[in-house]
Phi, psi and omega in degrees: 000148178275179178288326182205162182218157175293327181211147174235127177252134179251119179119118182257035170270192184292328180294313180296315182292321178294322179294319177300317180297313183292324175296316181298323177300332182264013175094357178268086187255346179277071189235138173247126175253122180259134175223123185290339175241228173255162180303135182071015180283350180260230187296322184300315182285354181246004186279170180279355172073009180283153178224113182222154177254354185277079179247165181263340177258142182302323184293311179295319180298320180290317177301317181291316179302312183285336174289319179300324178299330176279316179305325185296339176222038186298323180299311179294320183299321184257350184080023182283136187268356178246175179273139174273002172060036174293128176229116182262072178273355178096166173237130172252110178263123187251141181252132182248010176210160179297321179296317180294321179297321177295321178295323177301322179295321177293320178299319180298323178300317178297313182297315181295329179295339180259359181085016178282129186273065175254155182211157174280142177229146176277177185293329178297313180290327177301319178290332176290324179288317179231090183302336181283348192289131171269110185267007178303129178085356180272148177260337182163187182206166170236153185219138174226115185294331185277355171287167179173217179208162180216171181273112184295331180291313179293320180299317179293317178298322179302313179293317184297313180294322176298319178295318180298321179298333180268003174113356179291138177260131179247123180248096177281161181053038179226112185265143168281125184245346180182178183219155174242131181242135179229124179053041176077013181228143177300137184237332183197159175243127175270130182234172178291353179239016179122179183258136177237137180277144177193157175248006180216123177234133175242110187268099182246041189269021175056234185291343176273350183299316180299322178296319176294321180298323180298334181294341176246018176080018181260126180260113180248116185281069181233136177241163181262134179228126180287131172234143182238152180217165179215161178228143182259175171298153178283142177223175178299155181304128180239330179207150188257340187245169172277137172250131184219142174231130176277319182295316178267358169058053176223161171215150179206137179212156173257130182280166177300339181271357176103342179286152173260130173252133183211158178202168181216146182295154184281159171236066184202163178288152177305139179199158178264081190228122179253011179276147175272163179226142179292332179297317178294318179301314181295316181292320179299312181298320181295315182292316181295319182289336173290321180284325183227078186303333182294347181273359185303327186274355182287147178261136177279131181251341179204146183220128183219168179233149175217187184235134166270136173264088190280123171265160183302326181251010177063030176237154183296156175241129172231110192215139177267138179289129181290327182269357179214076182303143184092356177255114182245134174252133181233105181196195179079024183288343172059038175098356180236028179296321182301314188283343179247000184304317182303315182285324178298318179297320177298316180300312181297313182296319177299316181297312184289332179271359179076024179261154181288152177214143181287345176261142177269113182297337179297338179293342182263003183296145177291348179295343179297337179283339176276325183272347181083010180272061184287154179246064190301130180249115182273351190250068181230136172265000000 
């Protein structure tokens, strides 16, 4: 590492790596990216890998729509020589109550206003899309063919390698441990390998971001919530799309390699816990097998835990510290950081490089929690 950099990014997940890439594209190449472990060792490498546009808030739907446009040609966009394994088999969102079904109709209005090609489907068509599906208790579903999933490891590597080719330095196994502020402006980052001077810090450390922000007097209202997922043995193709329920809080998809990836929302208080639990494994299998009985005979080969960085309204936060100008915290994605990272990175880079953007970055400020201008998102597992 050098003595100083024009910018320091903290966090080697897809948000941090994509931001480094987008800054470098705009000529800001004297950048250091810090990652306390290896790239994707945090939330990105533990996510469910889904990419969907079927959101209930205009902001999330727009971020996802414009991110998918980047995902669709990410290899060419970044110069990556391998496949990022994007598969647009669609998302089937299922409703288990009259109230939820009514909310789906409202969500569709938001999606259609942005040109998202999602539609309502009856139970007959839902079974045609996913023949394995048990529709007992369902009121209906919505489907968007352009939703799907991608490989989070390859997507992050694509951004990281592209950034490195343009001059960005990546320091893995190097933790940010503190900051120096001078005259109300960020001046340096203290790391496990020494101190580096900078006037710009972008804190993309997911659930660790609020703790780092507090070191410069910035209060970010985000908490950590454990989420667990599992993967099965690979089998022949059985379904092409992701099936998701908000009311019963589950998701399940079959990967291109044949394995099923699935998860279920927690029933516990927020905590910074990366341990798995047999209770979650048992409950997840029971709920998924009720929805897709044909999966009962599959064997689970791996079970892991990760963290959601939950914001109060389940929307991202992009905020500059008032007591340390030049220090920006980017977190609060509430479980959907992977799928909106490409567009968020473009927004951040445009703002910092002084370029125009059709999105107002001010809408993501944490000040919305003080003014009551919340961006409530109803479509979160």
